[in-house]
Structure formats: C-alpha cells, structure tokens
C-alpha positions as CSV (number, residue, x, y, z in Angstrom):
1,M,163.0,19.1,76.1
2,I,163.7,22.1,73.9
3,R,166.4,23.4,76.4
4,M,168.1,19.9,76.3
5,T,168.2,19.8,72.5
6,L,169.8,23.3,72.3
7,K,172.3,22.4,75.0
8,A,173.2,19.2,73.1
9,K,173.8,21.2,69.9
10,S,175.9,23.6,71.8
11,R,178.0,20.8,73.3
12,G,178.5,19.3,69.8
13,S,179.7,22.5,68.4
14,A,182.1,23.1,71.3
15,A,183.4,19.5,71.1
16,N,184.7,20.0,67.5
17,P,185.9,23.6,67.2
18,K,188.6,22.6,64.6
19,K,186.0,21.5,62.2
20,S,184.3,24.8,62.5
21,V,187.5,26.7,61.9
22,R,188.3,24.5,58.9
23,N,184.9,25.2,57.4
24,D,185.4,28.9,57.9
25,M,188.8,28.9,56.3
26,T,187.5,26.9,53.3
27,A,184.6,29.3,52.9
28,T,187.0,32.3,53.1
29,S,189.4,30.7,50.6
30,A,186.6,30.0,48.2
31,R,185.4,33.6,48.4
32,K,188.9,35.1,48.0
33,P,189.7,35.9,44.4
34,R,192.8,34.3,42.9
35,K,195.8,36.6,42.8
36,A,196.4,38.0,39.4
37,R,199.7,37.1,37.7
38,D,202.3,39.8,37.4
39,A,202.2,41.6,34.1
40,G,205.8,40.7,33.4
41,E,205.1,37.0,34.1
42,S,202.1,37.0,31.9
43,R,204.1,38.5,29.0
44,R,206.9,35.9,29.5
45,L,204.5,33.0,29.5
46,L,202.7,34.2,26.4
47,I,206.1,34.6,24.6
48,E,207.2,31.1,25.7
49,A,203.9,29.6,24.5
50,A,204.1,31.4,21.2
51,A,207.7,30.3,20.7
52,Q,206.8,26.6,21.2
53,I,203.8,26.8,18.8
54,F,205.5,28.8,16.1
55,N,208.4,26.3,16.3
56,S,206.1,23.3,15.9
57,D,203.4,24.6,13.5
58,G,204.9,27.7,11.9
59,F,203.5,31.3,11.8
60,H,200.5,30.4,9.7
61,G,199.7,27.3,11.7
62,T,198.3,29.0,14.7
63,D,196.4,32.1,15.9
64,T,196.4,34.4,19.0
65,N,193.6,32.4,20.7
66,R,195.6,29.2,20.7
67,I,198.7,31.0,22.0
68,A,196.7,32.6,24.8
69,K,195.1,29.3,25.7
70,A,198.5,27.5,25.7
71,A,199.8,30.1,28.1
72,G,196.8,29.7,30.4
73,Y,195.1,33.0,29.5
74,T,192.1,34.3,27.7
75,P,192.3,36.1,24.3
76,G,191.7,39.3,26.1
77,T,194.8,38.9,28.1
78,F,196.8,38.3,25.0
79,Y,195.7,41.6,23.5
80,T,196.6,43.4,26.7
81,H,200.3,42.7,25.9
82,F,200.4,42.3,22.1
83,P,198.3,43.9,19.3
84,D,198.5,40.9,16.9
85,K,200.3,37.7,16.1
86,R,203.1,39.3,14.1
87,T,204.2,41.4,17.1
88,I,204.6,38.4,19.4
89,F,206.4,36.5,16.5
90,L,208.9,39.4,16.4
91,E,209.3,39.3,20.1
92,V,210.1,35.5,19.9
93,Y,212.6,36.3,17.2
94,R,214.3,39.0,19.4
95,T,214.5,36.5,22.2
96,W,216.0,34.0,19.8
97,V,218.7,36.4,18.8
98,D,219.4,37.3,22.5
99,T,219.8,33.7,23.4
100,E,222.2,32.9,20.6
101,L,224.4,36.0,21.4
102,V,224.6,34.9,25.0
103,D,225.5,31.4,24.1
104,I,228.1,32.5,21.6
105,A,229.7,34.9,24.2
106,A,229.8,32.0,26.7
107,D,231.5,29.7,24.3
108,L,234.1,32.2,23.3
109,K,235.3,32.5,26.9
110,L,236.3,28.8,26.8
111,K,239.8,27.8,26.0
112,G,241.2,24.9,24.0
113,A,242.0,23.8,20.5
114,D,238.5,22.7,19.8
115,R,236.9,26.0,20.9
116,M,235.6,26.8,17.4
117,E,234.2,23.3,17.0
118,R,232.3,23.7,20.2
119,L,231.0,27.1,19.1
120,A,230.0,25.7,15.7
121,R,228.1,23.0,17.5
122,T,226.3,25.5,19.8
123,I,225.2,27.6,16.9
124,L,224.1,24.6,14.8
125,N,222.1,23.1,17.6
126,H,220.4,26.5,18.1
127,H,219.3,26.4,14.5
128,K,218.3,22.7,14.7
129,R,216.1,23.3,17.8
130,W,214.3,26.2,16.1
131,K,214.2,25.1,12.4
132,T,210.5,25.5,11.9
133,F,210.4,28.9,13.5
134,R,213.4,30.0,11.3
135,A,211.6,28.6,8.2
136,S,208.7,30.9,9.0
137,L,211.0,33.8,9.6
138,R,212.7,33.3,6.2
139,A,209.4,33.1,4.4
140,L,207.9,36.1,6.0
141,Y,211.1,38.1,5.4
142,A,210.4,37.9,1.7
143,I,206.8,39.1,1.8
144,D,206.2,41.1,5.0
145,P,207.8,44.6,5.2
146,E,207.4,44.8,9.0
147,I,209.2,41.4,9.4
148,R,211.9,42.5,7.0
149,T,212.5,45.7,8.9
150,A,212.7,43.9,12.2
151,R,215.0,41.2,10.9
152,L,217.4,43.8,9.4
153,A,217.5,45.5,12.8
154,Q,218.5,42.2,14.4
155,R,221.1,41.7,11.7
156,A,222.6,45.0,12.6
157,R,222.8,43.8,16.3
158,Q,224.6,40.6,15.2
159,I,227.1,42.5,13.1
160,D,227.7,45.0,16.0
161,A,228.2,42.1,18.4
162,I,230.7,40.3,16.2
163,A,232.6,43.6,15.6
164,S,232.7,44.1,19.4
165,I,234.1,40.6,20.0
166,S,236.9,41.4,17.5
167,K,237.6,44.7,19.2
168,E,237.7,43.2,22.7
169,A,240.1,40.5,21.4
170,G,242.5,43.2,20.1
171,R,242.1,42.1,16.5
172,E,241.8,44.4,13.5
173,L,238.2,45.2,13.0
174,P,236.8,43.5,9.8
175,G,234.5,45.6,7.6
176,R,230.8,45.3,8.2
177,S,230.3,43.9,4.7
178,R,232.7,41.1,5.4
179,I,231.1,40.3,8.7
180,F,227.7,40.2,7.0
181,C,228.8,37.9,4.2
182,D,230.4,35.5,6.7
183,L,227.3,35.7,8.9
184,L,225.0,34.8,6.0
185,T,227.3,31.9,5.0
186,V,227.2,30.5,8.6
187,E,223.4,30.9,8.8
188,A,222.9,29.2,5.4
189,I,225.0,26.3,6.4
190,C,223.3,25.9,9.7
191,D,219.8,26.1,8.2
192,S,220.7,23.6,5.4
193,I,221.9,21.1,8.0
194,A,218.9,21.8,10.3
195,D,216.4,21.3,7.4
196,G,217.7,17.7,7.0
197,N,217.8,17.6,3.2
198,L,221.5,17.1,2.7
199,Q,221.1,13.3,2.0
200,T,218.9,14.1,-1.0
201,L,221.9,16.0,-2.5
202,R,224.3,13.2,-1.5
203,I,226.1,15.4,0.9
204,R,227.2,14.3,4.3
205,E,226.4,16.3,7.4
206,S,229.9,15.7,8.8
207,E,231.4,17.3,5.7
208,M,229.1,20.4,6.0
209,F,230.0,20.6,9.7
210,R,233.7,20.8,8.9
211,I,233.1,23.6,6.5
212,L,230.9,25.3,9.2
213,V,233.8,25.1,11.7
214,E,236.1,26.8,9.2
215,K,233.5,29.6,8.5
216,I,232.9,30.1,12.3
217,G,236.7,30.4,12.8
218,R,236.8,33.1,10.0
219,L,233.9,35.0,11.5
220,Y,235.1,35.0,15.1
221,T,238.9,34.8,15.0
222,A,240.0,36.4,11.7
C-alpha cells in the first residue's frame, strides 16, 4: 500500500511538469532582488518630480520627502543625489533655461514673416507653463544669496547665447548691457502676462503680446 501511494505521487508529479517549472520560476523571481535604477535615471526622475511640485506648490510648499516620494524613492535616495531642496531647485532652474534656449534656437531656424511672432509665442508659453516656479525664483532671488548667484550665472549664459545668435547671423554685436536690458524687458512682459493680472489694470493681453513681439524682434534681430 505504501509503495502504491508513493508511485501515485510520482505519477502525479510527472504528469504535470510545467506546473512544477512555473512554481520554481515564481519562487526564483520572488527571491531575485529588483534591479536598482541607474543613477542617472534616478537623478532625472527626482528633477522631474521636483519641477512638477515646485511649479504647482512653489518652493516653500513642499519638502525633500515629498519630492522623493513623488519620484518613487525614499528620502535616503534623494540625499544621495542632492544635499538639500535648494540644490534641486537650482537644477530645475538650469534645466528650465536649457529648454528655453533650445526652443529659441529651433524657432530662429524657421523662415517666414511671422517668425518673431512664433518665437514670442514660444517664449511666452514657456513662462506660462512655469509661472509658479518662476514666481518662487523671483522671490528667492531677492533674499537668498545662493539663488541670486546661480541666477546671475544663468543670466550670463542667456546673454552669451543671444550674442552668439547675433554673431552667427552676421549682425553687429550689441553691447551686453543692451542685451541684458532687452532680456529683462521680455521676461517682465512674459511674466506679467503669465501671472494673469492684466485685466485688473484694464490692459489687454493681445496688446501686451504685440509689444512683446516688438521687443523680441529687437532682441534677436537688431
């Protein structure tokens, strides 16, 4: 009787070998540790999460734990890449400037009588999409020396980029002071439109946009 029972169990096991293999594979998969994300990918995801949160709730509306969680990481992983919230805020700002410069360069390659209008729309939309982030940037610039230093460095990059565009187009290079004044004017117009308060001043956005196109033309074609 004992031999028959053992033989039956043996037959049952042999009759369904796939089930046994699946069970082994499941067990192996469960024991195998999940592959760690690449360090570059982790940094990228943290920056993306920080950008979204800074742009929705502002710099003071969040903390590093929330950023880490939004990116799918623990706070410890955050501090592997960034020492504090200010540092990742500045990295988001650098990425913002990079994106704007790339978009501007792409628009300037286009032809047509409405080229400056398209460029103005690109720059304005960039400010509109990131209006809360930029509001935090402007506020921190006034009170935080590290933010101020970093923003001035990015300002220098923007001035250099605009000067390079003029040089490549064969135009006489404008002075850095003129480029800076025109850049400040363009940014102020874009931020004022993006903030959405023009109606309170009885000013139409369409009128401001026409002025913006003029200033963009002065900055990139004069």
